[in-house]
C-alpha positions in Angstrom: 1.4 -16.5 22.3 1.0 -13.8 25.0 -2.6 -13.2 26.1 -4.5 -10.3 24.5 -4.4 -8.3 27.6 -0.7 -7.8 27.1 -1.4 -5.3 24.4 0.0 -2.0 25.7 -1.8 0.3 23.2 -3.3 0.4 19.8 -0.8 3.0 18.4 1.0 2.1 15.2 4.4 0.4 15.9 7.8 1.1 14.5 9.4 -2.1 13.4 12.9 -2.6 11.9 12.8 -5.9 10.0 16.4 -6.9 9.4 17.1 -9.8 7.1 19.7 -11.2 4.7 17.0 -12.1 2.2 13.8 -10.4 1.1 11.8 -11.5 -1.9 11.9 -10.7 -4.8 15.3 -8.9 -4.4 17.4 -11.7 -2.8 16.1 -15.2 -2.2 17.5 -18.7 -1.6 14.5 -20.1 0.3 11.5 -19.4 2.5 13.2 -16.7 4.7 12.9 -14.2 1.8 9.2 -14.9 1.3 8.4 -14.7 5.0 10.1 -11.4 5.6 8.5 -9.8 2.5 5.0 -11.0 3.3 5.2 -10.0 7.0 6.5 -6.6 6.0 3.7 -6.1 3.5 1.0 -7.1 6.0 2.4 -4.8 8.7 2.7 -1.9 6.3 -0.8 -2.3 5.0 -2.0 -2.4 8.7 -0.6 1.1 9.2 2.6 0.3 11.0 5.9 2.1 10.3 8.1 -0.7 8.9 11.7 -0.4 7.8 13.0 -3.5 6.0 16.8 -3.6 5.9 19.0 -5.9 3.8 22.4 -5.9 2.0 22.7 -4.5 -1.5 24.1 -7.6 -3.1 25.6 -7.4 -6.5 23.1 -9.9 -7.9 19.9 -8.1 -6.6 16.8 -8.9 -8.7 13.8 -6.8 -9.6 15.1 -3.6 -8.0 15.1 0.0 -9.2 16.6 2.4 -6.7 15.0 5.7 -6.0 17.8 8.2 -6.8 15.8 11.1 -5.2 15.7 9.2 -1.9 19.3 8.1 -2.2 20.5 11.7 -2.2 18.6 12.5 1.0 19.9 9.4 2.9 23.0 9.9 5.0 26.0 7.8 4.3 27.5 5.5 7.0 31.1 4.8 7.8 31.9 1.6 9.7 35.4 1.2 11.1 36.5 -2.3 10.0 39.8 -4.0 10.3 42.2 -2.3 8.0 39.8 0.3 6.6 36.7 2.4 6.9 33.8 0.9 5.1 31.6 3.4 3.4 27.9 2.4 3.2 25.2 4.0 1.1 21.7 3.4 2.2 19.6 3.0 -1.0 15.9 2.6 -1.2 13.4 0.9 -3.5 9.7 0.0 -3.2 8.7 -3.5 -2.3 6.5 -4.8 -5.1 2.8 -5.3 -4.3 3.1 -3.6 -0.9 0.8 -0.6 -1.5 -1.6 0.6 1.2 -5.1 1.6 0.3 -3.9 5.1 -0.4 -1.3 3.8 -2.9 1.8 4.3 -0.6 4.3 1.4 -1.1 6.7 0.1 1.5 10.3 1.4 0.9 13.0 -1.2 1.4 16.5 0.0 2.5 19.5 -1.6 0.9 22.9 -1.2 2.6 25.4 -0.9 -0.2 29.1 -1.6 0.5 30.9 -3.3 -2.5 33.7 -4.5 -0.2 31.2 -6.6 1.9 28.3 -7.6 -0.4 29.4 -7.5 -4.0 30.2 -11.2 -4.1 29.2 -14.0 -6.5 26.8 -15.4 -3.8 24.8 -14.1 -0.9 26.7 -16.3 1.5 30.4 -17.4 1.1 33.2 -19.4 2.6 35.5 -16.4 2.5 37.7 -15.6 5.4 35.8 -12.4 6.2 32.3 -14.0 6.3 31.8 -13.3 10.0 32.9 -9.7 9.5 30.3 -9.3 6.7 27.4 -10.2 9.0 28.7 -8.4 12.1 29.0 -5.3 9.9 25.5 -5.9 8.6 24.1 -5.8 12.2 26.1 -2.7 13.0 25.0 -0.9 9.8 21.4 -1.7 10.4 21.6 0.0 13.9 23.7 2.9 12.6 21.2 3.5 9.7 18.5 4.1 12.4 20.9 6.4 14.3 21.7 8.5 11.3 18.0 8.9 10.4 17.1 9.5 14.0 14.5 6.7 13.9 14.0 4.7 17.0 12.3 1.4 16.3 10.0 0.0 19.0 11.3 -3.5 18.0 14.4 -4.6 16.1 13.1 -7.8 14.5 16.3 -9.7 13.6 15.9 -12.7 11.3 18.2 -15.8 11.6 21.9 -15.7 12.4 22.8 -13.1 9.9 21.2 -10.4 12.0 21.5 -12.1 15.4 24.3 -9.8 16.7 21.8 -6.9 17.0 20.6 -7.7 20.5 24.2 -7.9 21.9 25.3 -4.8 20.0 22.5 -2.8 21.5 23.5 -3.8 25.0 27.2 -3.1 24.4 28.6 -1.0 21.6 25.4 1.1 21.3 24.2 1.1 24.9 25.2 4.8 25.2 22.6 6.0 22.7 19.4 7.0 24.4 17.7 6.8 21.0 17.3 3.1 21.6 16.4 3.4 25.3 12.9 1.9 24.8 13.8 -0.4 21.9 13.4 -4.1 22.3 14.6 -7.0 20.2 13.0 -10.1 18.8 15.1 -12.8 17.1 13.2 -15.1 14.8 14.7 -18.5 14.1 13.7 -19.7 10.7 15.9 -22.8 10.6 18.0 -23.8 13.6 20.2 -25.9 11.3 22.0 -22.7 10.2 23.7 -21.0 13.1 26.5 -18.9 11.8 29.3 -20.8 13.6 32.9 -19.5 13.1 36.3 -20.0 14.7 36.8 -18.3 18.0 39.4 -15.9 16.5 36.5 -14.3 14.5 35.6 -12.5 17.7 38.3 -9.9 17.1 37.6 -9.8 13.3 34.0 -8.9 14.1 35.0 -6.2 16.5 33.6 -8.0 19.6 36.7 -8.1 21.7 35.2 -5.9 24.5 32.0 -8.1 24.4 34.0 -11.3 24.6 33.1 -12.0 28.3 29.4 -12.0 27.3 29.8 -14.7 24.7 29.3 -18.4 25.4 32.6 -19.1 27.3 32.5 -22.9 27.0 32.2 -22.7 23.3 34.9 -20.1 23.0 37.2 -22.4 24.8 36.2 -25.2 22.5 37.3 -23.0 19.6 34.1 -21.5 18.1 31.5 -18.8 18.3 27.9 -18.9 17.1 26.1 -15.8 16.0 22.7 -17.4 16.4 23.6 -18.6 19.9 24.6 -15.1 20.8 21.3 -13.8 19.6 19.4 -16.4 21.6 21.4 -15.3 24.7 20.6 -11.6 24.5 17.4 -11.1 22.5 14.5 -9.8 24.6 12.3 -12.4 23.0 12.6 -15.4 20.6 10.2 -16.7 18.0 10.2 -19.6 15.5 8.0 -20.1 12.5 5.6 -22.7 13.9 4.2 -23.8 17.2 5.4 -27.4 16.8 8.9 -26.3 15.8 9.1 -24.1 18.9 8.6 -27.2 21.0 10.8 -29.5 18.8 13.9 -27.3 19.0 13.9 -27.6 22.8 14.6 -31.4 22.4 17.9 -33.1 21.7 16.5 -34.6 18.5 15.8 -31.2 16.9 17.8 -28.8 19.0 21.0 -28.9 16.9 23.1 -28.6 20.1 21.1 -25.6 21.4 18.2 -27.3 23.0 19.5 -26.8 26.6 20.0 -23.1 26.0 16.5 -22.8 24.4 14.9 -24.6 27.3 16.4 -22.0 29.7 14.7 -19.3 27.6 11.4 -21.2 27.1 9.4 -18.5 28.9 10.5 -16.1 26.1 10.1 -18.4 23.1 7.0 -18.7 21.0 6.0 -20.2 17.7 4.0 -18.2 15.1 3.2 -20.3 12.1 4.1 -18.5 8.8 1.4 -17.5 6.3 1.4 -16.9 2.6 0.9 -13.7 0.7 -2.5 -13.9 -0.8 -1.6 -11.4 -3.4 1.4 -13.4 -4.7 -0.2 -16.8 -4.2 -3.8 -16.7 -5.4 -5.0 -19.0 -8.2 -7.8 -16.6 -9.0 -5.4 -13.9 -10.1 -2.0 -15.6 -10.6 -0.5 -14.3 -13.8 1.8 -17.2 -14.2 -1.0 -19.7 -14.8 -2.5 -20.9 -18.0 -5.9 -20.3 -16.5 -7.2 -18.9 -13.2 -9.6 -20.6 -10.9 -11.1 -20.6 -7.5 -12.7 -23.0 -5.1 -16.1 -22.2 -6.7 -14.9 -23.0 -10.2 -12.0 -25.4 -10.5 -12.2 -25.7 -14.3 -9.1 -23.6 -14.7 -7.1 -26.1 -12.6 -7.7 -28.8 -15.2 -6.3 -26.4 -17.8 -3.2 -25.8 -15.6 -2.7 -29.5 -15.2 -2.7 -30.0 -18.9 -0.3 -27.1 -19.5 2.1 -28.5 -16.9 2.2 -31.9 -18.6 2.7 -30.2 -22.0 5.6 -28.1 -20.7 7.5 -31.2 -19.9 6.2 -33.3 -22.8 4.6 -35.8 -20.5 1.9 -38.2 -21.5 -1.6 -36.8 -20.8 -4.0 -39.0 -19.0 -7.0 -37.9 -17.0 -6.7 -40.9 -14.7 -3.0 -40.3 -13.9 -2.2 -38.7 -10.5 0.2 -35.8 -11.1 2.7 -35.4 -8.2 4.7 -32.2 -7.8 7.9 -31.4 -5.9 9.4 -27.9 -5.4 12.3 -28.0 -3.0 16.0 -27.8 -2.2 17.3 -31.3 -2.8 18.7 -32.0 0.6 18.5 -34.6 3.4 16.5 -32.2 5.5 13.7 -32.1 2.9 13.5 -35.9 3.0 15.1 -36.6 -0.3 16.9 -39.6 1.0 13.5 -41.4 1.1 12.5 -40.6 -2.4 14.9 -42.9 -4.4 13.6 -45.8 -2.4 9.9 -45.2 -3.3 9.6 -43.2 -6.6 10.9 -46.0 -8.9 8.5 -48.4 -7.3 5.5 -46.0 -7.6 6.3 -45.2 -11.2 6.6 -48.8 -12.1 3.4 -49.9 -10.4 1.0 -46.9 -10.6 -0.4 -44.6 -13.2 1.3 -41.4 -12.1 3.2 -38.4 -13.4 6.0 -36.6 -11.5 7.2 -33.0 -12.0 10.2 -31.8 -9.9 11.7 -28.3 -9.6 14.8 -27.9 -7.4 18.5 -28.2 -7.0 20.9 -29.3 -4.3 23.1 -32.2 -3.5 24.7 -33.8 -6.5 23.6 -37.3 -5.5 19.9 -36.3 -5.6 20.3 -34.3 -8.8 21.9 -37.4 -10.4 19.1 -39.6 -9.3 16.4 -37.3 -10.7 18.3 -37.0 -14.0 18.3 -40.9 -14.1 14.6 -41.0 -13.2 13.8 -38.6 -16.0 15.9 -40.6 -18.5 14.2 -43.8 -17.4 10.6 -42.5 -17.5 10.8 -39.7 -20.1 7.0 -39.6 -20.7 6.2 -39.7 -17.0 8.8 -37.6 -15.2 9.7 -34.0 -15.8 12.6 -32.3 -14.0 13.9 -28.7 -13.9 17.2 -28.1 -12.1 17.5 -24.7 -10.5 14.8 -22.3 -9.4 12.1 -20.7 -11.5 9.4 -18.7 -9.8 7.0 -19.0 -12.7 7.3 -22.8 -12.8 6.9 -23.0 -9.0 3.5 -21.4 -9.4 2.6 -23.7 -12.3 3.5 -26.8 -10.4 1.4 -25.8 -7.5 -1.5 -25.2 -9.8 -1.0 -28.1 -12.2 -0.2 -30.9 -9.7 -2.8 -33.0 -8.0 -0.6 -34.1 -5.1 2.4 -32.2 -3.6 5.2 -34.2 -1.8 6.9 -32.8 1.3 8.5 -35.7 3.2 10.8 -33.6 5.3 13.0 -35.0 8.0 12.3 -31.7 9.8 10.6 -28.5 8.6 10.5 -25.4 10.8 7.4 -24.2 9.0 7.3 -24.8 5.2 5.4 -22.7 2.7 4.8 -25.0 -0.2 2.2 -27.0 1.7 0.3 -23.8 2.3 0.6 -22.8 -1.3 -0.7 -26.2 -2.2 -3.8 -25.8 0.1 -4.6 -22.5 -1.5 -4.2 -23.9 -5.0 -6.3 -27.0 -4.5 -3.3 -29.3 -4.6 -3.4 -31.9 -1.8 -0.2 -31.9 0.3 1.4 -35.1 1.5 3.7 -34.3 4.4 5.6 -35.8 7.3 4.2 -34.9 10.8 6.9 -32.4 11.8 7.3 -28.7 12.5 5.0 -26.4 10.6 3.8 -29.3 8.4 2.1 -30.8 11.5 0.5 -27.4 12.3 -0.9 -26.7 8.8 -1.9 -30.0 7.3 -4.6 -32.2 9.0 -4.8 -35.8 8.2 -7.6 -36.9 5.9 -10.3 -38.8 7.7 -12.6 -40.6 5.3 -15.3 -41.3 7.9 -15.8 -37.6 8.7 -14.7 -36.3 5.2 -12.4 -34.0 7.2 -8.7 -33.1 6.9 -6.7 -31.3 4.3 -3.9 -33.8 3.3 -2.0 -37.0 3.8 0.3 -37.3 6.8 2.9 -39.9 7.8 4.9 -40.0 11.0 7.9 -42.4 11.0 10.8 -41.1 8.8 11.0 -44.3 6.8 10.6 -45.1 3.1 8.0 -47.7 4.0 5.8 -45.1 5.8 6.1 -42.7 2.9 5.3 -45.4 0.3 2.2 -46.5 2.3 1.0 -42.9 2.4 1.5 -42.4 -1.3 -0.5 -45.6 -1.7 -3.3 -44.3 0.5 -3.3 -41.0 -1.6 -3.8 -43.1 -4.8 -6.7 -44.9 -3.2 -8.5 -41.6 -2.4 -7.6 -40.3 -5.9 -9.6 -43.1 -7.4 -12.7 -41.9 -5.4 -13.5 -38.6 -7.2 -16.1 -37.4 -4.6 -13.6 -38.0 -1.7 -10.8 -36.2 -3.6 -13.0 -33.3 -4.4 -14.0 -32.9 -0.7 -10.3 -33.0 0.2 -9.5 -30.3 -2.3 -12.3 -28.1 -1.0 -11.3 -28.6 2.6 -7.8 -27.4 1.8 -8.9 -24.3 -0.2 -11.2 -23.3 2.7 -8.2 -22.8 5.0 -7.1 -19.3 5.9 -3.3 -19.4 5.6 -2.8 -15.7 4.7 -0.4 -13.4 6.4 -3.1 -10.9 7.4 -4.0 -13.3 10.3 -0.4 -14.2 11.1 0.7 -10.6 11.2 -1.8 -9.8 13.9 -0.1 -12.4 16.1 3.2 -10.6 15.5 1.7 -7.3 16.5 0.4 -8.8 19.7 3.9 -10.2 20.4 5.6 -6.9 19.6 3.3 -5.1 22.1 4.0 -7.8 24.7 7.7 -7.5 24.3 7.5 -3.7 24.8 6.1 -4.2 28.3 8.9 -6.5 29.4 11.8 -5.3 31.5 15.3 -5.8 30.2 
């Protein structure tokens, strides 16, 4: 992180947060939560924040402001074969009010041709065009409203063309003369790679010499890679992940390029929204509770077991999982250990998620085999996610890699002890339990093996059988400040640092 003396001034900043997902409107994973929480924190701190995302057909929890819509200019993008008419609609971001009651307005770019699909992301032939158009539309929305952001904060590959476009197609516009760009990499495993002939489809023919020439000759172009090449600064979602992605093991083929930009790459660990994730006021829970009075957590535990018709037992350790069922999340390790644990130990398991068919089939089998001890919900359910965080005793996150992760921080806030692999943001946010010092906030394993995971679950069970030690572990976790208020200050320092940098 840049030193504090890099702060240019204390004036409020103008930040354009551009993302393909923002909770609760459009969400497939942590990206949506992170952008929404950062936007709320910046808005409440007095900054001028514009959140920009597509108006998908399946938007949730949105009511557009017709009055604002009539005042917002329409955009027209020239796309292959047609002009694309885009209407910029607005709606308030829930729970974003400042002290004076002013909510943060989110801008939705509405173009049925581009974004009224069955899914946010597709395998359609025009997929690269959709996201090139999104980057252009975000810039042109600022043009048409005569709003010059201090920083365009582009999130992941979907918005990663913004830095290049500002240096090429829109370089003529003095509105953006002092604007800088930050590209945040939330997960390097997703890079927006398309065949080389997509360059013309995206309208980047004139910028072709600026793209990665070796990769073009190899037959592909990466939107994320292009963003890494031309953004003024880069960030990732944890300090450890920022180091990891510069190595061949975690660099996903981009480690060499990232190393060349290491002087403009930082990691800022995500936080959680303390309004959305707070057991003392969470409306999804059977009972509220706090670190000072944990009696409500016991009620939440019983309610969770009842929801899945699982056998109640005060001595049983309740393990929770909320995750995409993918290899990245460590699911290949779970079939090797869960059957053993369920056969040997007095435990309950509640799982919420969906993903690869082989993992869904395994958990269906596990539920059928242990019907009074295993509960599974396939899909995503926000209410249930909160209830698992509150009702579980131990939360499993055995990720192969994890840029940051949010559930381990939800767990800390809810008094549910996280069990994680030492990688990425998990390494930065969970400290290994030390019984001699009664310090630490969770259980950590290092080698990505079933044996290491099984041994760590065994250790957690040993501590579970020592109520005083477990109670201390819970209190240690709940004492952590993992809120966005602190993290957003780090972003503000970074924004101010970027504004002082030469192009």
